[in-house]
N, C-alpha and C positions, 0 to 999 in steps of 0.2 A: 158904025156906032152912032146913036143919036146924041144930041147935045145934052138931053136930060140924063141919059145913062152915063155919059162921060162926067157930068157934074156930080152925080151920085158917087161914082168911083173916086173922083178927086176929093170930095168931101169926106168920104170914109177913110181915105189915105191920110188926109190932113188930120183927121181926128185921131187916127192911130199914132201918127208922129207926135201929136200933142200929148197923148197919154204916156208914150214912152219917154218923152222929154221930162214930163212931170214925175214919172216914176224914178228916173235917173237922178233928178234933182232931190227927191226925198231920200233916196238911198245915200247920196253924197252927204246930205245933212246928217243923217243918222250915223254914218261911218265917221264923219268928222267929229261929231259930238262924242261918240264912243272913244275915239282915239284921244280926244282932249279931256276925257274923263268928266265930261259935262253930263252926268247921268240924269239930271233933272230934265234937260232938254231932250234926251233920248226918250224918256218916259212920255213927255208931252207929245213929241212927234209920233211915237208909236201908237198912242191912244187916239190920235186924230181920226175921225171917221174917214177923211179923205185918204189917209195913209192905209187904213184897213181895206179901203175899196180898191186902190190901185196896186198895193203891194200884197194884199191878202192878210188875213188874220194870223196865219202861221208865221209869216216873216216878221210881222210886228211883235208877236209874242216872243219870238226868238231874241229880238233886239232887247226887249224888256228884261227877259231872263238873264241875258249876258250883262246888261247894265247893273242889275241887282246883285249879280254874283261878284262883279268887280267892285261894287260899292260896299260889299261885305255886309249887306243888310239881310241877315240870316232869316228873320221872320218873314219879310216880304218876298225874299227869294224862295223860301219853302212854299209860300202861298202860291207864287207864280208857277213853280215847278209842279205842284199838285194840280193847278189849273190846266197845264199843258198835258199832264198825264191823263186827266179826265176828259179832255176835249177830243172830239172826233173832227178832224180836218177834212176838207173836200178831197184832197189827194192822199190816199193811204200811204204812199211812199214817203211823203213828208213826215208823217208820224213815225214811221219805221226808221227813217234816217235819224230823226231826233233821238229816238230811244236808243239806238245803237251807239251814236256818237257820245251822248251824255252818260250812258251806262259805263262805257270804257274809260271815259274821262274821269269819272268819280272812282272807278275801280283802281286806276293807276295812281290816283291821288290818295288812295287809302281811305276814302270815305265810303265805308261799307253800308252805312245807313241809307244814303241817297241811292247808291247802286242797288240796294235791295228794293227800294220803292220802284225803281225803273224795271227791275227784274219782274216784279208782279205784273206790270203792264205788258211786258214782252210775252209773258206766259199767256196773258189774256188774248193776244193776237192769234194764238193757235198755230203758229208756224213751228212745226216740230224740230226741224234742223236748227233754226235760229235759237229756239228755246234751249235745246240741248247744249249748243256751243256756249250760250250765255250762262247757263247754270254751272257748267263745268269751269268756266272762267272765274266765276264767283267762288267756286269751291277752292280753286288753286290760290287765288289772290287774297280773298277775305278769310277763308277757313284754313288756308295753308296746307291743303291736302297734297300728298305726293304719290297717291296710288292710282292716278288716272292716266298714266303714260300709255299703257297698252290700249286702253279704251279709246284714247284720243288718236293714237296711231291707226286704229281700225277705222275711225271716222275719216281720217285723211285718205286712207286707201279706198274708201267707199266712193270717192270722187263726188261727194255731195257738196263739198266746200271748195271755194276758189277765191282769189283776190283777198279782200280784207279778212273774211272769216277764216280762210286757210292760214293767213298770217297769224291770226289770233291763236289758233290751235297750236301752231308751231311754237309760238312764243310761250304758251302755257306749258308745253312739254319741256321747253328749255328751262323754264322757271322751276319745274319739278326736279329736273336733273341737277340744277344748281343747288337746290335745297338738299339734295342727296349727295352733294359734293362730287358729282360726276362731271368734272370740268370739260372733258373732251366732248361728251354728248351735248352738254349745255351750250358750248360754243357752236357746235355744228347746227343745232336747231335755231339758235339765235340768228345765225348768219342766213339760214334758209328762210326764216321768218321775215327778215328785212327785205328780201327781194320781192315779197308778196305785197308790200305796202308802197303807197305813193311816198316819194321822198319827204313830203311835208306831213305825213300821217302822224297822229299823236303817239304811236308806238315806236317810231324810229328813234327819237332821243333816248328812250328807255333801253332800247336794244344796244345802241352805241355806248351808253353808260354801263350796261351789263358786260359788254365785251371788254371795255376798258378795265372794269373792276376785276374781271377774270384774267387780265393781263394778256389778252389775245389781240393780235392785229385785226382790223376790220377788213378782211380780205374776201375774195370770191369764195363762196361756200362749195363744199362737195355735196353730191346728191345724198339725201337722206335715204337710208336703206329701208326696204320693206321688212318690218319685223314680224309680220304675221306668218 
């Protein structure tokens, strides 16, 4: 290896290390400001051209959205939410992750208006399985429907859903059984839903609360029977 080649490699490596250090520094500042409820600083940091360049517009927008939500600035929050719904980010998975996370966050909080906004964007993505699961979740939680148990069980048995989406379907079936006062099946589906989620997933506290409300211990679930 020539001295010139080695110098180029070293310079590129040093540049990479420098960018990563700067990126971590900006993230620490953003997280510290958010934790300290210094929302003005979060906004300033997220709007800096340097932040957008090293962290990406998507990450910066997420921090601004979170800050506005915690600040309870409804007008600016809705403006930022609309901005993110209308924006096409370089990585499609970023937008998909954002839509799923915030849709279910608002759905569980009982904010049907914001959930409906996000549902429109999910429909526009054109992913049939995701759209179906999202629409039915909205129907159960926002419209209080209890007639989707069989349909959702058929979707589970189709093996199209796994992980988070599977957990959502199981939770929604449990919710319907609970509304129908079928405690046995509600508990069974809540317990099976829980094992599909990461322990820190937003649905877990709601499942635990539901099991407690139904007076059932949070124990290892039995297998859900195929009802088709």
